[in-house]
Structure formats: C-alpha cells, structure tokens
N, C-alpha and C positions, 0 to 999 in steps of 0.2 A: 504493499499499499504505499504509495508517494504521498507527500504532503498535501496536495490539492484533493485527493480522494479521501485524505485523512479529516480535511476541514469539511468536506461536503458531507461526510457521514455524521462528523460529532456537532457540526454547525447548530442544529436546535437545541443542544445541550448547553450550549455557550450562550445561545441567545436568551435562554431560559434563567441563565445563571445573571447575565447582564440585567435583565429585567429586574431581578430582585436587588443586585447592586444599584440601579437605579433609585428603586423604591424606598429602599433603606436608607441609601444617602439623602435623597430629596428629601425624607421625612426627619431626618436628623438634623439637617440644616435648617428646616423651618423651626424646629425645635431650638436649635442653637441660636437663630435669630430672635425669639421671645427672650431665651435667657440673656442673650448678649445686649441685646439693649436694654434689659430691666437692669443688669450687672452694671452695664456701661454708666446709667443714670444713678446707679447706687454709689458706683466710685466717683463721679462727680458730685455728689450731693453735698449740701452743705450741714447736713446734719451728720456729726460724726460717727452714729452707730452704723447708720447705713452705709457711709463711706467705707469703713472697717469690714463689715460683712462683705461687700462687693470686693475689696481686696483680697480677703482672704479666698474667697472662691475662685478668683482668677490667678492667685498665688497656688494653691495647691493643685488645681487642674492642670496649669500651663507647666507646672514643674514635675508631674509623676507621668508615665508612659502610658497611653492611651490602652495598651494591651494589658496594662494592670488594672487599669478602671474598668476594662470589659469583664475581666474576670472577677472582681469582686462584685459586679452587678449581677454576673451570670452564676458563678459558682458560691460568692458570698454572701447573697443575698437570701437564698434557700434556708441557711444555718438560721436566719433569723426568722423565718416563715413566710417571706416574701419569695413565691416563685412565679418566674416571668418566661414566657416563650423565647426562642433565641432571638425571634423576629424583633418582640419588645424590646429586649435586651441590648440588641445592637442599636437600634434606634437609639433609645436612654443614653447608651453611652456614647454613641457619636454626638449625640445633641448636647450632653453635658460637656463634653470635650472641645466641641466646636463653639461652644456657648463662651467660654472663658476667652478665647482668640478675637472672637465677634466683638466682644467687651471691649477689650484693646482698641481695635479697628476703629468701632464706633466713637469710644471716648477720643482717640486722637481725632477723628473726624470733627467732632463737635468742639473740641478746645481750638481747632485750627481756625475757626469761624473769631474774627474779631471781637474780643469781650465786649466793646464798645457798645455792639450791635444789642445785646442783652442789657446793658444800663440803658441803652437808649428806649428799647421795649417797656422796660419797667418803671422809666420815668413817664411814660406815655400813661401809665395805670395798667398795663397788663402783667397777669399773673404770671409765675414761671414757665407753669406747663402750657399755657396759651402761647408764651412766645417761643418757647422749644417747639412747638407745632408750626407757628407759622411764618417763625424767623430764621429759626438756627436750623433744624432740618431740611427745609428747602433747598439752603445752601450747601448741608452737609452732605448730601445722599451722593450728588455726583463727584465728590471726591471720595466717597466710599466703596463706589461700585469696583473699581479695580481690585482693591485689597480684598473686599468680598470675593470677586471670582475667583482669586489665587486660594482664599480658604476653600470656595468649594471644589476647586480642583484636588485641594489636598484631600480634603475630606473624602473624595471618591476615591481616591487611592488607597487612604486608610482603612477605607472599608473593607479591604481584603482581610483584615484582622481580625473581624468578625467571623471566619471562617472556622477559629478555634471554638465556636460554640455550634457545629456541625450546622450553620445556615449554609442553604444551598446556592449561594451567592455565586459570581463568577469565577473565583479563586476555588472555591470547595467544588465547583463544578469540573474543575481543570483538576485537580487533585484526584476527584473520583475517576475521571477519564484515564488520567497517566496511570493510576493503579489497575486499570481493567487492562489497558492495552500495552502497558510497559514502555509507553513512549513520551517520557516527560520533556524533551527538549520540543518536540513538536508542539505538544500540550501547552506548555506553559509561553512559549512564542505566541501561540494563536490567542492564549488570554490576554498576555501583553498588548498583541494588536487591537483587540477588544477595547482594553484599557485606553491605549491612543487614541482611538475612534471616539470615545466618548468624552475625553477631555477637549480633545480637538474641537468637537461640537460646542463644548461650554465656551470654550476661547473664541472661536468664529462668533457667537451669538452674542456674547459680551463686547466683542469689538463694533457690531453693526449697532449695540445700543449705545455704545461711546460716541460714535459718528451722528447717530440719530440726535443725542443730546447737544451735540456740539454745533449741529445746524440750528436747533432750535433756541440755542444761548445766543 
C-alpha cells in the first residue's frame, strides 16, 4: 500500500478525528474567552481583592503545564466525586488554560488605550462599565485580533494533548491507525497535514477579517 492508497483508505477516520478536534477546540476557546475577559477585568479592577484573584488565576494556569491540568481534571476530579466525560474534561481543561492567556491579551489590549479616554468618559458622567463597553472595547478589539488568532492556533495544536484521555480527536485517531497498520510515519505525517490545513484556514480567515477592518477604519 503506497501513501496515496493509505490516505484514501483512512481519510474518513482522520476526518472524524479532525471534526472532534475542531469541536473541542472551538468550545474550549469560547470558554476561554469568557474566563479571559472576566479575569482581565479582575486584573485591572480597582478592587484589590478582585485584582488579586485574577492575578492568582493567570499566574497558576500560565505557570503549570496544560498536560498536568488535563490530568488533574480528568483523573483527579473523580477522586473528589466529580466524574466528567473525556469530551467535557477536554473542553474544561482547554478553556481554563486558554482563559489565562486570553486574560493577558485582553488586559494588554485594554491598557494600550490612552487612559485619558477613560478619564474623559467618567468626567462626562459615564459609569466604568458603560465606558468600557462604548469607549474602550470598541478601540481595543482591533488590537486584540492578531494575538487572539495566535492563541486559537496554539489551542488547536495543544488540543492534541487531550488524546491522553482517550478522546478520539485527530491525534488519537492517528494513534489507533498507527497501532493497527504499523505505519507510524504515514499516519503521523497525515495527521500533521490535517493540523496544518486547520491552522492555515484560521490564519487565512483572520487576515481577511483584518483587511476588512482596515478598509472600514
């Protein structure tokens, strides 16, 4: 069996794995966006308690390996009576991990806006939350797009780590195919090409959006 025949035979299995990878990554990213925005707002909060909690979250998650976090959630939580499926565990682990990095991205984007604009908004009687929504965020989101895309790409590749939970995403499918066919070289090259395809699509879409934003600005 040559490489073309190998790909033709196992393409549906790789495609199934890719679908699971995309699903768990997108869900993890959405969770990470929610957690990241909350943590970023806590980090820049004027309340010391909130700022401290946000800092602890980003410090702990960014300072520990994602694989360890996955194992704590999937293998550790059942010890305290919390049993989660591999899919939910994967989303939770990826979301919590991504949230810490997104928090720093959002924090940096918000703080890159001239502080005088917030002061001007407050002098006009705007509350802090309203000023953030109407003044700060509309200016910051264009600066956030490139680093957020980088985080999405990194998260997509990091999703391969959830294969340790036997979740049949792309890498796990590849591992099963390699075990059944004894062709690890062909298998993992094919898996790498699938990852390359997915990341390239993300980068292409993000560049298109960036160009559209530049035209409108």
